[in-house]
N, C-alpha and C positions, 0 to 999 in steps of 0.2 A: 504494500500500500504506500503510495506516494502522498505524504501529507501536504505537499505544496502544490499539487496539480490543481488546475481549475481555479474557481473563484469562491468555493464554499468549504467550510470546515469538514474534516473527515472524522471528527470526534465520535459521532454516533454510529459509524459504520461497523466497528467491531461488535457492538451490542446487537445491531440488526443481523449480522452474520450468525451470532450465537443463537438468536431467537428463531431465524428462518431457515438456516441451512439444515438439510436432512442429515441428522447424526447417524441414522441407520445406513447411510450411503458413504459418508465422509468421516474420517478423522482429519482434523485440520489444525493449522497454526497460522497466526497472522504475523508477518514480518514487515517492519516499517523501514523504508529507505531513508538513508541519511545523506547521500550525495549522488551526483550524476554517475550513472553506470552501476550503482549499487544493486538495482533491480536485476540486472543481468547476472551479477555474481550470485545473488540469492537463488535465481532461477536455475543456474548451472548446478548449484549445490543440490537443488531439489531433483533435477534429472539424475544426478549421480546417486541419490538416495532411492531412486526408483519411484518417485511420485507419479501418480496417474494424471493429476490436473494441477496446473499452476495458474493462479488467477491474478490478473493485473487489475488493481484498483486505482484508477487514475485516468489520464488522458492518453492521446495517441503516442506521446513520448514514452510514457510508462509502458503502454502496450508494446511498443517497439522494443524497448529494453528487455522485457520479459520474453517476447516471442522469438527474438534472435537467439536466445539460449535454448529454445525448444525445437528449432528446425531439425528435420530429419531424425527426430527422436520419437519415442512412444508416448511421451507426455503431451497432454492436450492443453491448449490455451483457453482459459476462461476470462471473461471481461466483465467487470463492474464499472461502467463508464462514469467518471467523475471529473472529466477534463473540460477544457474550453471549447473544443470542437467535436471530439469523439467521432471522427470520420469513419473508422473501421467499424465501431459498434453500430453506428447509424446504418452503414451499408448492410450489415448483417441483421438489421432489425432487432438489435438487442435493446431492451427498454432503458430509457434514461432514469427511470425510477429504481432505486437501489433494491427495494424488496422484490420487485418483479425480476430484476436481473439475477438476484439470488435464486429465484424460482426456476430460471433457466438452467442454473447449475444443477439443481435437483433433478431436472429432466435428463440432463447429461447426454444430449444428442451430439455426437462427435462426427465431424466431417473433415476429410483431408482436402485442403485448399492450396491454391497457388500463393507464392510470394515472389517479390522481386529483389534484385540486387543492383545497386548503382555504385560503381567503383569499389566493389567489395563490401559495401554497407547494405545490409538487408532492409527492405521496406515492405510493408504489408498493405498499405493503402495507396499512397502516391509518392512520387519523387519528381524533381524537376530542376530547371535552371531558368535564369532570366528574372522577371519581375517577382514571381512568387517566392523564389529563393532569396531575393533581395529583401522582400517584405518580411520573410521569416527571420532574417538577421535583425532587422529593425524591431520586430516583435520581441525577439529574445533580449535585445538591448534595452527595451522600454522599461523593464522591471515591474510591469503591471500585466495582469492576465485579463482574459475576457474578450468578448466580441467587440466591445467599444474600442479597446486599444488597437485591435486589428483594423477596424474600419478607419480609425483616425490615421493610421500609417498609410493605408491604401489611398485615402483621399489626399493626404499631404504629399505623397511621393509619386502617385500614379502618373500625373500629367508631366512630371519632370523627367521621368525615367526614359533613357535612350535605348531603343531596341538594338540588338546585336545581330550579326550575320552568323549562321550556323551551317555546317555541312553535316547532313544526316545520312548515314549509311546503314541499310538493312539488307535483307536477302535479295531484294530486287535491284539494288544499286545505290548510287549516291545522288543526293539532291541538296541544293542550297536554298536556305530560307532566311529572310530577314524577319525576325520574330520578336515579339514582346515577351513571350515565354514559350518554353517547351516543357510539357508535363508528360510523364509516363505513369499511367494509371493501372494498377492491379485491381483496385476497387473504384467505385463510381464518384466519390466526392472527397473534397478537402476536409469537410466537417461543417457543422452548423447548416446542413442541407444545402451546401453550395456544390452543385454537381458539375465537376469539371469533365467527367466522362460518363454521360448518362447511361450508356449501354455496356459499360465494363462489367465483367464477371470474373470471379475468382476460381472458375472451374474450366476455363477453355485453354489454358496453357499459353495464353497470349496477353500482352499488355496493349492498352489503347494509348497511342501516341497522339498528343494534342498540340498543335502548333497554332499559337495565337498571333496573327499578323498585327503590325502596327495599326493603331486606330486613333481617332480623334475624340475630343470631348463630346461630340455629338453621337458617337457610336457607343460611348461608355454606358449610358443608361440601359440600352437594349442588351448589351453583354451581361450586365448585372441581372436583368430580368431573366435572361436565358439561363444563367447559372442557377437561379432559384427554381426556374420553371422546368428544368431538365430538358431544355431544348438547345443547349449550346452547340451541339453537333450540327444544327441547321443554320447557324449564324454564318454570314458570308465572310467574316474575318477569321473563321476557324477552319483549319485543315486537320483531318484525322486519318489515321490508318492503324492497322494492327500488326504486331511483329512479336516474335519470340525473343529477339535480341537486336539491339542497335548500337552503333558507335556514333558519337557526336563530337565534332571538332569545332572549337571556337577560337577566336584570334588571341585571347588572353585568358589567364587564370581568373577564377571568380568563385562566386557562391553557388552551391547546390543545396537542395534540401532532401531529406528522406523522412517521410511522415511528419513534415513540418519542422524537423530539427535541422538547423542550418550548419554547414561547414564550408570550407573553401577547398578547392581542388584545382588541378591544372587544366590545360587546354583540351585534353582528350577525356571523354566520358563514355564509359561502357555501361550499358543497362541490359539486363536479361531477366527472364522469368524462370523460376524453379517450380516445375509443375508438381502439384499435390505434395508440397514439401513441408507443410505445417498442419497439425491437427488442431481444430478449433471447436469449442462448444458453440453451437448455433441455436437459433430459435426454431423449435419444432413446429410452430404454428404458422409460419410464413415462409415464402420462398426468399432467395437471396436478393431478388431484384427490388430492394428498397420499398417493400409494400407498406412500410410504416407510414401513417398519415403525416403529411407535411403541414405544420402549423401555419407557415407563411402562406402556402397555397390555400389552406382553409380560410385564412383571413381575407385573402383576395376574393375567394368564392363568396364569403359572407358579404363582403363589400359590394360586389356586383349584384348579388341577390337583393340586397337592400336598395340599390339603385333601381333595379327592375320593379321592386314594390312601390318605390316613390313614383316611378314613371307611370305605373298602373293607376296610382292614386291621381296623378296629374291628368291622365287621360279621362278618368271617371269624372273628375271635377270639370274638365273641358267639355265633356258631353252634357253635364248638368248646366253649365253656363250657356252653352248653345241652346238648350231647351228653354232656359229662362229668357234668352234674347228673342227667341221665336215668339214666346208669349207676349213679351214687351212690344215687339214689332206689330203683332196683331192688335194689341190694345191701342197703340199709338195710331195705327192706320184707321181703326174704328173711330177713335177720337177725332182724327183729322176729317173723316167723312162727315161726322156729326157736326163739326164746326162749319163745314162748307154749306150744310143745309140750314144751320141755325144761326151762325155768327156772321159778322161782316167780314169782307175780304181784308186780310192782313192781321186779323185778330190772332192771338196766340192760342194754340190748341189747349182745350181743357184737359187736365190730368187729375185723376182722383187721388185721394190720400193713399189708397192701396197701391196705385201705380207708382207714386213717389217712393213709397217704401221698397217696392220691388226694384225700382231703378237704382235706389241707393244700395 
């Protein structure tokens, strides 16, 4: 358990584990990490001891540290998501609620899934270079966690960032791209339901390679909407393809990230997929393809539903006003005819008190 991950205290989690974990299925202990890399050391020790399941309680960084110790072993990864983004947990439809996540451990449905490697560093959700790696560095340097910090960095740095030129080599040959970022996705999202690779799956032995071309401030809102709406692959600024392995060359060393953790590396970057190399406890009630309800999309749906309701009310009011106008017109016409027969030319038409009230 990483006590520093995310934005909320982990103080209650050991009690919830004690109350809700199935003691007939598990003997368990809780270990608290004290420094970067400590989770990997603990998990390696668990593998050596023959543990069946090692659970990461934290965010994607903690999950990565634990999972890298479990690859190609018989131990399965469990996740109780408590981080800022929780990209892998969201992709696998693991509940964000701690008690429900513990419930999945009790079901103990284990699947063998793919993971990726970038320059020797394992990743389980996404890796990349360019703007997202640059922002990961800024995020790590900020000293504060949470979505707001991430958004602040994106807004502040986004329009100043200079795209780079990359040469990308896969099984089909070499191509050059000027790109804002290149992401390699084993799973579908960065976290917080931002879908960088909407169709990515952890069971096909391939990664989705996403190349985001340079864009203007006018393009940015649509790209943001497409990230949330799972339609980024349809955006004209996005090029995508799938590969088992790629090599990327850039003109100078710089940042890369693996599951959001930044590091710096040289001009050449190798990325490949290790097929079915990690055992993970998954959700038995849903498929991998992000069937979990999206709160943002639900909010948009509610918003547009309310707009439709308001529009229906306006239409009803419009029909009512038209009916009143017809009655008024008939009354005024009748009054005008009566004036022509009773009153002198040029006299104002007579209007009853009831007509005045209706007109008002």
